[in-house]
N, C-alpha and C positions, 0 to 999 in steps of 0.2 A: 817264319818272317816273310818270306817271299810269297807264300800263298795268301798271307793277309793283304799284302800290297796289291796282289794281282785281283783279290776279290774286291777291294776297295777301288781299284782302278775300273773294274767293270761296272760297279755301282755308279761311279762318277760318269763313266762313259755312257751309261744309259740315260743319264740326265742330259748330257750333251745331245744324245741321239734324239731325244724327245723334241728338244728346240730345233735341231736340224731338220727332223722329219716335218716339223711344222713349216719351216722355211721352204723346204724342198716341194711340199705339196703345192704351195703357192707358186713357186718358181716354175715348175714344170707346166702348170696350167696356163699361167699368165705371163711368163718371162719376167716377172717382176721379183727382184730380190727385196724382201720386207726387211728393212732395217729398223723397223719399229716393232718387230716380233718380241724383242726382250721388254720393252716397255709396256706392251699390251699384256705380256705374262705378268709383269710386276704389278700392273693395275688389277689384274685379276686376283693376284695373291692378297693384295691390300683389301680388296673386296671380301675375300674370304676372312680375313683378319677382323674386318668390321663385323661380320656376321657372327664370328666367334666371341669377340670381345665386347662389343656394344650390344648385340641382340641375344648373345648367351645361347646361341644354337649348338646342338651337339656337332662334334667334329665331322662326322661323316655326312650329316645333313648340310653343314655350311659348305663342305667341299663340293658336294653334289651340285648345289645351287650355284656356287662359284664357277664350276666347269661349265654349267649352262651359260653363265654370264660371259664366259671367255668366248664361247660359240657365237653368241648374239654380237659381242663386240666385234669379232671378226667380219660378221656379215654386215654390220653397220659401217665399218671402215670401208669395206668393198663398195657399199651402195653409196655412201656419201662422199668419199674422197677418190677411190679408184675408178668407179664406173664412169664419172663424167669425163675422166682422162683417156677413156678408150678412143682409139684413133690417133692419139698424140704419140710422140716418140716415147719409147718405153723409159727413157731417161727422165721424162717428166714425172712419172709415176714413182721412180726410185727417189727423186729428190723430194717428192710429196711424202714418202715414208720416212725420209730423214727428218723432215719438217715435224711429222706426227710423233716421232721419237721425242723431240724437245717439247712439244705441246704435253704429251702424256706425262712426261717426268715432271713438268711444271705444275700440271693439275694435281698429280699425286702429291707433289710437295705442298701445294696450296691447301689441300684437305687434310693431309696427315702430317705435315711438316717434314722436315729433312732429318729428324732424329731416328734412332734405331728401335726396333721393337723385337720382342722375342715372340716367334710364331710357335704355338704349341704343337705337339705331335703325340698321338696316342702310342707310339712305338719308342719313344724316347728312353723310357725305364725298363724296357722288356729285356728279359734275360737273352743272351745271344744264342744262336743255334751253333751246335758243334758238328761239323762235317769233316771227318778224317783227322780229328785232333786240331782242326783249325776253328777258332771262334768267330763266327760270322755275325755281325750286328744284324739286328732285325731291320734296321733302316736300309741297310745294303741289301737284304733280301727283298725287301718292298720295292725298292729302287729297280732292281733287276727283273723282278716279276712284272711291274708296271711297264717297263721298257719292252719286254718281250710281248706282253699283251697288246701294246700299242702297235709294234711293228707287225704282228700277225693280224691284228684287227684291220689296219689300213691296207695291208697287202690283200687280204680277202675281199675287203670293200672294194678295191679298185679292180680286182680281177674276177669277182664272183657276183657283182651286182650290175644292173642295167646302168645305174647312176654312176658308178665307178668306171665301167667301161666306156660310157660316154665321156667322162672327164678325161680318161686316157686317149680317146679318139681326139678330143679337143686339143690335147697337148701335142699331138703329131701333126694333124692337119685341120685347121679349123673350117676350111671350105667344105671339105668331104664330111665333117662332123656335122655341119650345119644341114647339108643335104640328107643326112641320116636322121634329122630331126632333133639333134643335140642343141639345146641352148647354150651358147658360149657364155652369156651373162650368167645363167644359173649355175653352171659349172664353176665359173670364177667365184661367184657368192659361196658356194659349198666349199670350195677349196679355201678361201679365207675363214670360214667358219670353223672348218676342221683345224686349221692352223692356230686359231685362237683358242680353241678347245685344248688341243695337245700342248701348246705353249703354256696354257694356264696351269695344266697338271704338273708340268715340270716346274713351274715356279712355286707351286704349293708344296711339292715334294723337297725342293732344295732350300726353301725358307727356314725350316727348323735347324738345318746344319750351320747356318749362317744368321747373322742379324738381318731382320727385314728392314730395308730402307729403299730409298727411291733409286738406288744404284744396284739393287738386288741382282738384275740379270746381265749386266754389262759384260763381265767376264765370260759368263756362260754363253752368251751370244757369239763371242769371238771364237770360243772353242768349238761351238756347234758349227759354224762356218769351216773351221779347220778341219773337223772330222768329216764334214760333208765333201770338202775338196779331196780329202784323202780317199774317201770311198767312191765318190762319183756322184755328183749332184743330180744326175738323172736316174738313179738307182736307189730305192728305198732301202733294200737290203744292203747294198754297198754302203749308204750313208750310215746305217746302223752299226755295221762291222767297222767301218772307218773311225767312228766315235769310241766304240769299245777299244779299238787298237790305241787310239790317242789317249784314253783314259788310263790305260794300263802302262803305257810308255811314260806318261806324266808322272805316275806314282812312283815307278821304279826310278826314273831319273831323279825325281826329288829326293828319294831316299839314299841312293848310292852316289849321287854327285852333288847336288845342291838344290834346295827348294827354288832359287831364283831361276836356275837352269831348267828346272821342271816348267816353269811358266814360259820360258823362252822357247821351249820344244814346240809349243802351238805355231809360233810364227815360222820356225824353221820347217815345219811340216807344210805349211801353205806354201812357202817359197819353193822348197824342193820338189813338191808335186806339181806345182804350176810349170816349172822348168822341165821336169822329165816327163811327166804324163798329166797334161792339162785336164783330161776328161776324168781322171781319178782312176783308182786300181780297178775298180769293178764298172766304171762307167763306159760310156760310148760316146762318139761324136754324134751330136743330135742335129739333125736337119729338120727345121720347122717350116712348115708351109702355111700361109695365111689363108 
């Protein structure tokens, strides 16, 4: 029983981690907390549903195209909404993302309505894996595998490529990064694009487990922030581990105490960490220079 709960919590935590990573990539490069990340992921998921249901594309093809859509959506948001606000107070850009949240939700409602849809999954009826006597659903295996692939891929990208190292330099000291030939605007666009890509993948993976509607990512966004705060918002590995811990804690609490308290633990985590260690368990105090 407890092993199943832990595996389920890890699978849920990986979904939280994908959204949190999307948020943190943008936050670390631009200092902007993207409160529209959930709605951007929701729109990407609806786009994938349109490709599947209306155009009849195969699942893998539709998902690949939708992932590219998520990436392009992130770049467009950065170029059209965020870039004109460069030089303004960061709060202006944050408020812009809050406004974008409402706009994207309304646009999705206008196109697809506010009813619920069933999002198909090729793994829904697959026989579970058996590991040490524990039946592990294929969807959980997929969520964990994709989560691990994303954190590994993002870490390697940021540490082992010139573009990634330039983005890290921009996140630490923009003046020095410019002197090194790093384009701050380009780094910002790449960060938003990656955020749109990773968030869209999370939406596509979570949609089959719940009904697809315009509020698909609301709860997930809050839990992603909570897991990110727990791990440390300036550490990708910390964010990943924090979200895993949150997912497991939520599952165990829901099973052994009550489902309602399982939801409440998200907010308790945010409050407790902000009081005791605001930088997160694996985070560090960040000094950013313009």
